[in-house]
N, C-alpha and C positions, 0 to 999 in steps of 0.2 A: 669424523672430526679428529679424532686423535690419531693421528696418523699411524703410520705404520712404523714398525720398528723392525729392525733386522731380526730374524728369528734367532732365538737362543738355541734353536734345535740343531743348527748345522754343526759340522765337525770342528772341534777346537784344534788349532795348530799348537804343537808343543812349545812351551816356554813363552807364549805370547798371551797377553791379557788385554782385553778391551778396555779402553779408557775413553773418557769424553764426558763433559758436563757443561751445561750452560745455565748460569743463574740469571733469571729474568724476573723482573717485576711485572706483574700483570696489570697494566694500565693502558688507557687509550694511547695510541701512537700516531704521529703524523706520518705522511708518506715517506719522508726521508728516514725516519726512525724505523719504519717497516723494512725498507731496503737494507738498512744497516744490520738489522737483526738477522735477515736471511744471509747476508754476506758473512756475518760472524759465525753462523752455523756452518757455512760452507768451508770455512777455514779451519775447522776443528778435526782434521784427520790426524789423530794423535799417535797412532801406532802403525808401523809398517806391516804387521802380520796379524791382523785381527782374526778372531774365531770365525772360520767359515771361508768359502770361496766367493769370488765375484758372481753375481747372478741377478736375474730379474725376478720380480714377484708380482702377484696380483692380489689385491685386497678388496673385500666387500664388507659392508657393515651397515648397521642401523644406529640411530641416535635419537635423542630428545633434547631440544633446545628450549630455554626460557629466555624471554626478552626482558630488557630493562625498560624504564619509563621512556616514553616517546611523546613528542608534541608535533602536531601538524600546524604549520603557520604559512602565511603567504610568502612566496618567493619575492614578490614585489608588492608590499602593502599599499603603495600609492597608485597602483595600476587602475585605470578607469575603463580602458577598452583593450582587452576584456576586463571586467570588473574584478577587483580583489575580493576574495570571499570574506576575509576577516577585517581588513582595513588596518590602518596604523593606530598607534596609541594603546592605551590600556582600558580595561573595562572596570566595572564597579568593584570587582574583587582585587583590583590593583595589579593584576598580572597582564602581560601582553595578550591581545586577542588571539585565541588559539583553541585547539582541541587537544586536551591532555589525557593520556591513557597509556596503554602498552599493547604489544602484539601477542601477548599470551605465550603459549607454548606450541611447538610444532614438531612432528616427527621429521627425521632427517634420513635420507637415503644417500649412501656414498659409495664411490668406486674409485680405486686407485691403481695405477700402474707404476711400479717403482724399480729402482736399481740400487743395489747394495754393493758398492765396491769394497775392496780390502781396506778397511779402516773403520773408524768409529761412526761414519756417516751413512745415511741412506737418503735418497732423493726420490721424490714422487710427484707425478702429475695426477691430481685428484679432482674429481667432480662431485658436487653435492647438490641435492635437490631437496628443497623445503616446500612441500606442496600446500600447506594450509596454515599460514599465519592468519590470525584474525585480530584486527585492531578493534579495541573497545575502549571508549573514553567518553569525555564530557566536554562540551563547548562552554566557553565562559562569556559569550556575548548574547545580546538581546535580553535574556532573563537569567543571569548567572545564579540567582538564588533558587531557581527551579530546575527540575530534571531536564537536561538537554543532552541526550545520548547520541554518540557518534559511533558508527560501525562500518568496517570495510574488510574484505578478504584480500590477502596478499600471498603471493608465491614467489620463489626465487630459485634460480639455477646459477651456481658459481663454479668456476674452474680456477685452480691455483697450482703454482709450482711450490712445493714444500721441501724443507730439509729437516732431518731428524738426527739427533745425536744420542748415543747410549751412555748411561752410567755403567760402572762395573756391575756385573750380575750379582744378585743377592742369593746366597745359598751355595752349598758345596757340591750338590749333585746336579749334573748337567741336565738331566731330564726334568727336573723340577725347579731349576734356577729361574728366578724372575728378573727380568732386565728392565729397570726404569729408563725412561727416555724423556727428552724435551724436543720441541720442534716449533717451527714457524713457517708461514707461507704467505704468499701474496699473489694476487691475480685479479680477475674481473668477475662481476656478478650482473645478472639481469634480473631486476626486481619488477614485478608486475602487480598492480593494484586494481581491483574491480571497482564497481560503483560504490561511492561513499554515501551513506544515508545518515542525515542529521535530523533527529526528531526533536522538535520544539513543542511547547505547550499547545499551540494552535496549528502548526504547519510542519511539513517535512520537506527538507531541502535535499536534493540529490546532486552529487558532484561526479563528473565523468571520471572513469578510470584511466590509467595510463601505465607506461612502462619506461624504464630507464636502465642504461648500462653504466656501471660505476666501478670504482676501485674497491676491492675487498681484501682483507687480511685476517690472519688468525695466529694465535699462539696456543700451544697445547703441552700437556704433560701426561704421561701414562706409564703403563707397564705392559710387557709382553711375556706370556706364559707359553712354553713349548707344548704342543700336543703330540707331535711325532716328528720325524726327521725333516719333514717339509712344511708342516702346518703349524701355525702359531695363533694364539688368541691375544688380541690387543684390547685393552680397556683404558680409556683415557677421559680426561676433562679438556674442554676447549672453550676459549673465548674468541668470538668472531665479530668483526665489524663488516657489515654488508652494505655499507654506503647509504645512499639516499633512495627513497621511494618518492615518486612524484605523481600527483593526480594529473588528469588531462586538462586540456584547454577547451572551453566552450561546452555546450550541450548539457548544461545543468537545468534545474527547474525547481519550482516551489508548488506544492499541493496543499490544500486546506483539509484538515481532518473531517470537518462537518460538511464539506462539499458545497458551501454557499458561494464559492467563487471558482472560476475556471483556473486551471493550473497556469502558471507563468513560466515561460522559458527564460533561462539565464545564460548569458555568455560570460563564463567564469575564467579567471586566470588560474594557473596551477598553484598548488600548495605542495609542501614537502615535509618529510620527517626522516630521521636517521634510524636505521635498524642495527641494534647491537644485541648480542645474546651470548649466553654461556650454556653449556650442556654437557651431556655424557655421550660417549661413543663405545660401542662394542663391535669388533670386526674380526674377521678371519683373514689371515694372510698366508697365501700359498706360494712357496718358493719353487721356481722352475729348476 
């Protein structure tokens, strides 16, 4: 997640100091704001002779993400063929009909290929895989005063083009100097959800899984610590918006816990929720 930053381990050119900083408020951005953030980063080459030479690097790392609150609702609450799962209006608790919960936490695997030109910027093409989001929540229709649990497993694969900018290094010794950085990226994500299970007092409703490709973006801040002349350790925080996840159309069903009735097949319309998360990243970057 937290991208890569140019190693502070490469040779410093005499009389030149790396500059570059981007002050950013961490808040949800629309698509135009996302593009402007990346464009701002790309324009921040502030010094003609930065420490180190042009070069490519490879970065690999692990992370852990925590999701924020999420709610599954109908894409079209008035749909009848196929039928909307929740329907329009509010229920007895006064909230729109929905399933409210969160996606919990998930490990993150990431790989990046980057280029660090002479200047304060680095650019990276990065891939991230989140294998095991699990939505856990509660439905608020039928009997909102009773336990109505909702569960589903989600995974995602994203690819982004990211830009990173260094602040001046902290510390006077080159081998131990820590370089803070900020970054932003934008790209695409493929979100996949498995079967959703909704457990009510007397019945269980199943909702078909589905997948969707959507816009994804992130902002990050971190530090780089040199390990040797080519290898650096990155530690960072990241906020990521992974767009929407959609359940599938059709092939749902209702079963009775006591078995007194035969299961009923349902032709259901899709529902959706947005995935947003923040988390930590630790990665190693090797400069060629």
